[in-house]
C-alpha positions in Angstrom: 20.5 56.6 48.3 20.6 57.5 44.1 22.4 53.7 43.8 19.6 52.3 45.6 17.0 54.1 43.5 18.5 53.0 40.3 19.2 49.7 42.2 15.2 49.7 42.7 14.6 49.8 39.5 15.9 47.8 37.1 14.5 44.8 39.3 11.1 46.8 38.9 12.0 47.2 35.0 13.9 43.6 35.3 10.0 42.0 37.1 7.5 43.4 33.9 10.0 41.9 30.9 9.8 38.3 33.2 5.8 39.4 33.0 6.3 39.3 29.7 8.0 36.1 28.8 5.9 33.1 27.6 5.7 30.3 29.4 7.2 27.0 27.7 4.8 25.6 25.6 2.2 22.9 26.7 2.7 20.0 24.3 0.0 19.1 22.0 -3.0 17.1 23.1 -2.5 14.0 21.9 -6.1 12.6 19.8 -6.4 9.1 18.9 -7.0 8.3 15.2 -9.9 5.8 14.3 -8.6 2.8 13.3 -8.3 2.1 9.5 -10.0 0.0 7.6 -7.7 -1.9 5.3 -8.6 -0.2 1.2 -11.5 -2.7 -0.8 -8.9 -5.5 -3.4 -8.2 -4.7 -6.2 -8.3 -8.9 -7.7 -9.3 -11.6 -5.5 -8.3 -15.3 -6.1 -12.0 -15.7 -7.7 -11.6 -12.9 -10.4 -9.4 -15.2 -11.2 -9.8 -18.6 -10.9 -12.2 -20.8 -13.2 -12.6 -17.7 -15.2 -12.1 -17.4 -19.5 -8.9 -16.4 -21.1 -11.3 -12.9 -23.0 -12.5 -11.9 -18.6 -9.3 -12.2 -17.0 -7.8 -9.9 -20.5 -10.4 -7.5 -20.1 -10.0 -7.5 -16.6 -5.9 -7.9 -16.3 -4.9 -6.6 -20.0 -3.6 -8.6 -22.4 -0.1 -10.7 -20.8 3.5 -9.3 -20.3 4.2 -13.4 -22.0 1.8 -15.8 -22.9 2.6 -19.8 -24.1 1.6 -22.7 -25.5 2.0 -25.2 -23.9 0.4 -28.5 -25.9 -3.5 -27.8 -23.8 -3.4 -25.3 -22.3 -1.4 -22.0 -22.4 0.9 -20.1 -19.3 0.3 -16.7 -19.1 2.5 -13.9 -17.5 1.1 -10.4 -16.1 2.6 -7.5 -14.5 0.6 -6.5 -11.8 2.0 -2.9 -9.5 3.5 -5.5 -6.3 4.2 -8.5 -7.9 4.0 -10.5 -11.8 0.1 -13.4 -11.5 0.9 -16.6 -13.2 -1.8 -18.3 -14.9 -2.0 -21.7 -16.4 -5.0 -21.7 -18.6 -6.6 -25.6 -20.2 -9.7 -26.3 -21.7 -13.0 -26.5 -20.7 -15.2 -29.4 -21.4 -16.6 -25.7 -23.8 -12.9 -25.9 -25.5 -12.8 -22.5 -23.7 -9.4 -22.0 -22.6 -9.9 -21.4 -18.3 -7.3 -20.8 -15.2 -6.6 -23.6 -13.6 -4.1 -22.4 -11.4 -2.1 -18.7 -10.6 0.1 -17.9 -7.7 2.1 -14.5 -7.4 5.9 -14.1 -7.8 8.1 -11.4 -7.0 8.6 -8.5 -9.4 12.3 -9.4 -9.3 13.9 -11.5 -9.2 16.0 -12.7 -5.9 12.9 -11.2 -3.9 10.3 -13.2 -1.2 7.3 -14.9 -3.1 4.1 -12.8 -2.4 1.0 -14.5 -1.4 -0.8 -14.6 -4.4 -3.8 -13.4 -2.4 -1.8 -10.1 -0.6 -0.8 -9.2 -5.4 -3.4 -9.6 -6.6 -5.0 -7.1 -4.0 -3.0 -5.5 -4.4 -3.3 -4.4 -7.9 
């Protein structure tokens, strides 16, 4: 009988302990995130093309390289994601204006970036 009582006490104690055990955590509910709107572009092509040289320098800072070629001028600007090449030619008044802009990779051999993406990143 004594053996039976100890068995019964052990069984009862285990039942109480089992009640204290935590149940497996249920997975956290999945919350759908709202679609993020893309950040506004830092610069746009219209900020550069057909704009006077002084205004481009005021916007982008001084060119990292500038070279006169006949009546035109080649300028290179270092942006966060790329290098911007701007070709300037004099307008009817003689003021240098950007006739062309294109993006190149910052590191030789990397893929040439899209000029709009380059300007948008700033």
